[in-house]
C-alpha positions in Angstrom: 127.1 101.1 22.1 126.1 104.6 21.7 126.4 106.3 24.7 124.1 109.2 23.2 121.4 106.4 22.9 119.5 105.3 25.6 118.1 101.9 25.2 115.1 100.5 27.0 113.1 97.2 26.6 109.2 98.9 26.5 106.5 96.5 26.5 108.8 93.3 25.3 110.3 95.7 22.8 113.7 97.2 22.4 113.7 100.6 22.0 116.2 103.1 21.3 116.0 106.9 22.9 117.9 110.1 21.4 117.2 113.5 21.2 115.7 113.9 24.7 116.6 116.3 27.8 118.1 113.6 30.4 115.4 115.2 32.6 112.6 113.9 30.5 109.9 111.7 32.4 109.4 108.4 31.8 105.5 109.6 32.0 106.3 112.4 29.4 108.0 110.5 26.7 105.4 107.1 27.6 102.4 109.5 26.4 104.0 112.2 23.9 106.6 110.4 22.1 104.9 106.8 22.4 101.2 107.2 22.3 101.0 105.1 25.2 98.2 107.2 27.0 97.1 104.7 29.3 99.9 106.0 31.8 98.0 108.8 33.1 99.1 112.3 34.8 97.6 113.1 38.0 99.6 115.0 40.6 103.1 114.8 38.7 104.5 114.2 42.1 104.6 110.4 43.1 101.3 110.9 45.1 98.4 109.7 43.1 99.5 106.6 41.3 97.9 107.2 38.2 101.3 106.7 36.2 101.9 103.7 38.1 104.2 101.1 35.6 106.4 98.2 36.5 110.1 98.3 35.7 112.2 94.8 35.5 116.0 95.0 36.3 118.6 92.8 36.5 120.0 92.1 40.0 123.5 91.3 41.0 125.3 89.3 38.0 122.3 89.0 35.9 121.1 85.9 37.2 117.8 87.1 39.1 114.8 89.7 37.7 113.5 92.2 39.8 110.2 93.4 39.0 108.7 96.8 40.9 106.0 99.2 40.6 107.3 102.8 40.5 105.5 106.0 39.5 106.3 107.6 36.1 106.4 110.9 36.6 109.5 110.9 38.8 111.4 108.3 36.6 113.9 110.0 34.2 114.3 108.2 31.0 118.2 107.8 31.4 117.7 105.8 34.4 115.8 103.2 32.7 118.8 102.1 30.2 119.3 98.8 29.7 115.9 98.2 32.0 112.4 96.6 31.0 109.3 99.3 31.3 106.0 97.6 31.2 102.7 99.7 30.8 98.9 98.9 31.1 98.9 98.4 27.4 101.1 95.2 27.7 98.7 93.7 29.9 96.3 93.0 26.9 98.4 93.1 23.9 100.1 89.6 25.2 96.6 88.1 24.8 95.7 89.0 21.3 93.4 91.5 23.0 91.6 89.2 25.7 92.1 90.7 29.0 94.6 89.8 31.4 93.4 88.5 34.8 94.0 91.8 36.5 91.9 93.4 34.1 88.9 90.8 33.8 89.0 91.2 37.4 88.4 94.9 37.9 85.7 94.6 35.4 83.7 91.7 37.1 84.3 93.9 40.4 83.0 97.0 38.7 86.3 98.2 39.9 86.8 101.2 37.4 84.4 104.4 37.8 85.9 107.2 35.8 88.7 104.9 35.0 91.3 107.5 35.2 93.0 105.8 37.9 92.4 102.2 37.0 95.4 101.9 34.8 97.4 102.8 37.7 95.8 100.2 39.7 96.3 97.6 37.2 99.5 97.9 37.0 100.2 97.8 40.9 97.7 94.5 41.1 99.9 93.3 38.1 103.4 93.3 39.9 101.6 91.9 43.0 100.0 89.0 40.5 103.6 88.3 39.1 105.2 88.2 42.7 102.5 85.8 43.6 102.3 83.3 40.5 106.0 83.1 40.9 105.7 82.2 44.4 102.7 80.2 44.3 101.0 82.3 47.0 97.9 84.2 47.4 97.6 87.9 49.1 94.9 88.1 51.7 93.1 91.7 51.7 95.7 93.3 53.7 98.6 92.5 51.6 96.4 93.8 48.7 95.3 96.9 50.6 99.3 97.3 51.4 100.3 97.0 47.3 97.8 99.8 46.7 98.6 102.5 48.9 100.3 104.4 46.1 97.2 104.4 44.4 94.7 106.8 44.8 90.7 106.6 43.6 88.8 109.8 43.4 85.5 108.1 43.0 86.1 106.3 46.6 86.2 102.6 44.6 88.6 101.2 46.9 86.1 98.2 48.3 85.7 96.7 44.6 89.3 97.4 43.7 90.5 95.5 46.5 88.1 92.3 45.7 89.6 92.5 42.0 92.8 91.7 43.8 91.3 89.1 45.2 89.6 87.4 42.2 92.7 88.1 39.7 94.0 84.7 40.8 90.3 83.2 40.1 91.2 82.7 36.2 94.0 80.7 34.7 97.4 82.1 35.6 98.7 84.4 32.8 102.7 83.9 33.6 105.1 86.3 33.0 108.0 84.3 30.7 110.9 85.3 33.4 113.8 83.8 31.7 113.2 85.0 28.4 112.8 88.6 29.9 116.2 88.0 31.6 118.0 87.1 28.1 116.4 90.0 26.4 117.7 92.4 29.0 121.0 90.5 29.2 121.3 91.5 25.5 120.3 95.5 26.3 123.1 95.6 28.5 126.0 98.4 27.5 129.8 97.4 28.1 130.7 101.2 28.9 128.8 103.6 31.1 126.0 105.7 29.7 127.4 109.4 29.6 124.4 111.0 28.1 124.3 114.6 26.5 121.6 116.8 24.9 121.4 120.5 24.3 124.3 120.9 26.8 122.5 119.0 29.7 124.5 116.0 31.1 123.5 112.3 32.3 126.7 110.4 33.6 125.9 106.6 34.9 129.6 105.6 36.5 130.0 102.1 37.1 132.2 102.3 40.3 132.2 104.1 43.7 135.7 105.2 42.6 134.8 106.8 39.2 131.5 108.3 41.0 133.9 110.2 43.4 136.3 111.4 40.9 133.2 112.9 38.7 132.1 114.5 42.0 135.1 115.8 42.7 135.6 117.6 39.2 131.8 118.4 39.3 130.9 119.6 42.9 128.0 121.5 41.4 126.4 118.3 40.1 123.0 117.1 41.3 123.7 113.3 42.8 120.4 111.2 41.2 119.3 108.3 43.4 115.9 107.5 43.1 114.4 110.6 42.0 111.7 110.6 44.2 112.9 114.2 45.5 114.9 115.1 42.2 111.8 114.2 39.9 109.7 116.7 41.9 112.3 119.6 41.8 111.8 119.3 38.1 108.2 118.7 37.7 107.0 121.1 40.1 110.1 123.8 40.4 110.9 123.6 36.9 114.9 123.4 37.8 117.4 123.1 35.2 119.7 119.9 36.5 122.9 119.4 34.6 124.9 117.7 35.5 123.4 114.7 36.9 125.5 112.0 38.3 123.6 108.7 38.7 124.0 106.5 41.5 121.8 103.7 40.4 124.6 101.7 38.4 127.4 101.8 41.2 127.0 98.1 42.9 128.7 99.5 45.9 126.3 101.3 46.9 123.6 99.1 46.7 124.8 95.9 49.2 123.4 95.3 52.7 125.5 93.2 54.7 126.3 92.6 58.6 130.0 92.8 60.1 131.1 92.3 63.3 127.8 93.2 64.4 127.3 95.8 62.5 124.5 96.4 60.1 125.7 98.4 56.5 123.2 99.5 54.4 124.6 101.1 51.2 123.1 104.7 50.3 121.8 103.4 46.8 119.8 100.4 48.5 116.2 100.9 47.9 113.7 102.0 50.7 112.0 98.7 50.0 115.5 96.7 50.4 116.6 98.9 53.3 113.8 98.6 55.7 113.5 94.9 54.8 116.9 94.4 56.2 115.9 96.9 59.3 112.8 95.2 60.1 114.4 91.9 60.5 116.5 93.3 63.3 114.0 95.6 64.3 110.7 94.1 64.0 109.1 97.0 65.5 109.9 99.1 62.2 106.9 97.4 60.5 104.3 99.8 60.7 107.0 102.6 59.8 108.0 100.6 57.1 104.4 100.6 55.7 103.7 104.0 56.2 106.8 105.3 54.5 105.1 106.9 51.4 103.6 104.2 49.1 105.3 100.9 47.6 105.9 103.0 43.9 108.1 105.5 45.9 109.7 102.8 48.1 110.8 100.7 45.3 112.4 103.7 43.4 113.7 105.7 46.4 117.1 105.0 48.9 117.3 105.0 52.4 120.5 107.2 51.3 118.5 109.7 49.6 116.3 110.1 52.4 118.9 110.8 54.8 121.2 113.2 52.4 118.0 115.4 51.5 118.0 115.8 55.6 114.4 116.9 55.5 113.1 117.8 59.4 110.1 115.5 58.7 112.0 112.4 56.7 110.7 109.5 58.5 113.4 107.6 58.4 115.7 109.5 60.7 114.2 109.7 64.0 114.1 105.8 64.4 117.7 105.4 62.8 119.1 107.9 65.3 117.3 106.1 68.1 119.1 103.2 67.1 122.3 104.7 67.3 122.9 104.7 63.0 126.4 106.4 61.7 126.3 108.0 58.4 129.5 107.2 56.2 130.6 110.0 53.7 132.6 109.3 51.0 135.3 111.7 48.9 138.4 110.9 46.9 139.8 112.0 50.0 138.5 109.4 52.1 135.8 108.2 53.9 134.5 109.7 57.4 131.7 108.4 59.7 129.9 110.5 62.3 126.8 110.0 64.5 123.6 110.2 62.1 122.6 113.3 64.5 125.8 115.6 64.0 125.2 115.1 60.3 122.5 117.5 60.6 123.5 120.9 61.2 120.7 123.7 60.1 117.6 123.3 58.1 118.4 121.5 55.2 122.1 122.0 56.0 124.8 119.1 56.7 128.1 118.3 57.5 128.5 117.2 53.8 131.5 118.8 51.8 131.0 119.5 48.2 133.0 116.8 46.9 131.2 114.2 49.4 128.6 112.0 49.5 126.8 109.7 51.6 128.0 106.1 50.7 126.7 104.2 53.8 124.4 104.0 56.9 126.0 102.1 59.7 123.5 100.7 62.6 125.2 98.6 65.3 123.3 95.4 66.1 121.1 95.9 69.4 122.0 93.5 72.5 119.2 91.3 74.2 116.6 93.9 76.1 116.4 96.8 73.8 112.9 98.6 74.3 112.3 100.5 70.9 109.2 101.8 69.5 108.8 104.6 66.5 105.6 106.0 65.5 104.2 108.6 62.9 101.6 110.9 62.7 99.8 112.0 59.8 96.6 113.5 58.8 96.3 110.1 56.4 97.3 106.5 57.5 98.8 105.9 54.1 101.0 108.0 51.8 101.3 110.9 53.5 104.2 113.2 55.3 104.3 113.2 59.1 103.6 115.8 61.1 105.7 114.2 64.0 107.6 111.2 63.9 108.8 110.0 67.0 111.4 107.2 67.9 112.2 105.9 71.4 115.1 103.5 72.4 116.5 102.4 76.1 117.4 99.5 78.1 116.1 98.4 81.8 118.5 97.7 84.1 116.6 96.2 87.4 113.9 98.3 86.4 116.3 101.4 85.9 116.6 103.2 82.5 120.1 102.9 80.6 121.1 104.8 77.5 118.1 106.4 76.9 117.9 107.5 73.1 115.0 109.5 72.1 114.3 111.3 68.6 111.9 113.4 66.9 111.2 114.0 63.1 108.6 117.7 62.7 109.5 119.3 66.1 112.5 121.3 65.1 114.6 122.5 62.2 116.7 119.2 61.9 115.4 115.4 62.6 116.9 115.8 66.5 117.4 113.9 70.1 115.3 115.2 72.9 118.6 115.6 75.2 116.9 117.1 78.0 114.1 114.2 77.8 117.0 111.5 77.9 118.9 113.3 80.8 115.4 113.4 82.8 115.1 109.4 81.9 118.8 108.3 82.5 119.0 106.5 85.6 116.0 106.8 87.0 113.4 103.7 87.7 110.9 103.4 84.7 107.5 104.8 86.4 105.0 107.4 86.3 107.0 109.6 88.2 110.0 109.5 85.8 107.5 109.5 82.6 106.1 112.7 84.1 109.8 114.3 84.7 110.3 113.4 81.1 107.1 114.9 79.8 108.1 118.3 81.5 111.8 118.2 79.9 110.1 117.3 76.5 108.5 120.3 76.3 111.5 122.6 77.1 113.8 120.3 74.3 111.8 121.9 71.0 110.1 124.6 70.1 108.0 123.6 67.2 106.1 125.7 64.4 103.0 125.8 63.3 102.2 125.2 59.5 99.7 123.3 57.2 100.4 119.9 58.6 100.0 120.4 62.3 99.8 123.5 64.9 102.8 123.8 67.4 100.7 122.7 70.3 99.4 120.0 68.6 103.2 118.6 68.0 103.8 119.4 71.5 101.3 117.5 73.2 101.6 114.9 70.4 104.9 114.1 71.2 104.1 113.9 74.7 101.4 111.1 73.9 104.2 109.2 71.8 106.2 109.2 75.1 103.6 108.5 77.1 102.6 105.4 74.9 106.1 104.0 75.0 106.2 104.0 78.5 102.8 102.2 78.5 104.2 99.5 76.1 108.0 99.0 77.9 106.8 99.8 81.6 107.7 96.7 83.8 104.4 96.6 85.3 101.4 95.0 83.1 102.9 96.6 79.8 100.3 96.9 77.2 100.6 95.0 73.6 100.4 97.3 70.6 97.5 96.8 69.6 96.2 97.9 72.6 97.7 101.4 72.1 97.4 101.3 68.2 94.0 103.2 67.6 93.9 101.7 63.9 93.8 97.8 65.2 90.3 98.3 65.9 89.8 99.1 62.3 92.5 96.9 60.7 93.5 94.3 63.1 95.3 92.3 60.1 97.6 95.2 59.3 100.2 94.2 56.4 103.9 94.3 56.8 105.2 95.3 52.9 106.2 92.0 51.5 109.0 92.9 49.5 109.8 94.6 46.3 107.4 92.9 43.9 104.5 93.8 46.1 
């Protein structure tokens, strides 16, 4: 198979692509080269959802099919080699011009006003529709809202859109032929890795970790590409020229999630959706953070390893992982090494990572019984927003005495960081109001936060202290409060959803 040709199954038809830059986005190609202008460009950075499409991928040995909504603006064309892409045009074309039940429901419920965002809403709902038709379920309003958190309506028409999500199942089901699609994708698979070059820019998609590490050693200047949710913004907004690109998406060894000897191993290439599903099974307290981490299209594309490797001080996953005692596994042709996640971050956007190394996995020890753990994110919007402060708290109580506290914050320093003085003030003391007061005093000395567009330093200090008190109120031995009693959103949304897998 020609390594200079990208093969995509577009709306059910095989398409070959050549002569485009490796960093060409799916959005730009759909609109300019294919004339599929239903997919809209809004923010061009994965926030608005106007460019939402659905991608189908063969999972594992090719026996399973996975469908997921993604942002076309952040997806480079070569990453779609051997995959299927569905646009809003597909929904109507498959019925000879008749509207799909998703589209008809949007019409019937008056779910479109200016219409610019509507195709993205339709595709997010179509992903949910297919998942529910496949398993025979019908989503409640909370699940529909969760599905749509990556889609913004500037006309404020959310109520009829959610209603359309409920009523799209009232019409006869339009079933996607998954087996036929699986066979089509099997025919698209190449036997050798894609090594695509255009105008001197190179994109390489090795199939094995050994091959990836060898390329990394030979090209330390290369950009590692996983989900593209950060790298795509570099190209779209900062106009960066990136070459070579080493794509992790075809390395199966980086995608696994497994447990061994009481340690949960999450491959760096596992999507955020997959990774959080595994983490939340062991630590259900992560459910709200999972729901509020970006949006379904970003979680479906982005990876936990990418979030960790990026090293942003406001990355949402790191405080919780640090509080849970996570370690990061680094790999190179020289071998592997492991270090505590908090030790991985040296300074603002600086990591303990050699030029020939990459993040291979994140490992978490399974918690023994009795762990008190919470993590919360504060941001201006509840959905799909960047943290002002993110706090994570873990400790054990032995006869009412605090043991082994681990407290970590994002947004409070140049790196995600543990609150060492606060932990010292807690360790070995009874978990009561006196100890809490000492811990709050210590917390004021642990961090010297900045004032920026998201929050003032004063707000961050007070908010961090407030989260510590909230943790105390929920975990104290005497009359602990239920999470709903400390959650302000509970009054507005008592049935808040937890994400429902990759198809949601």
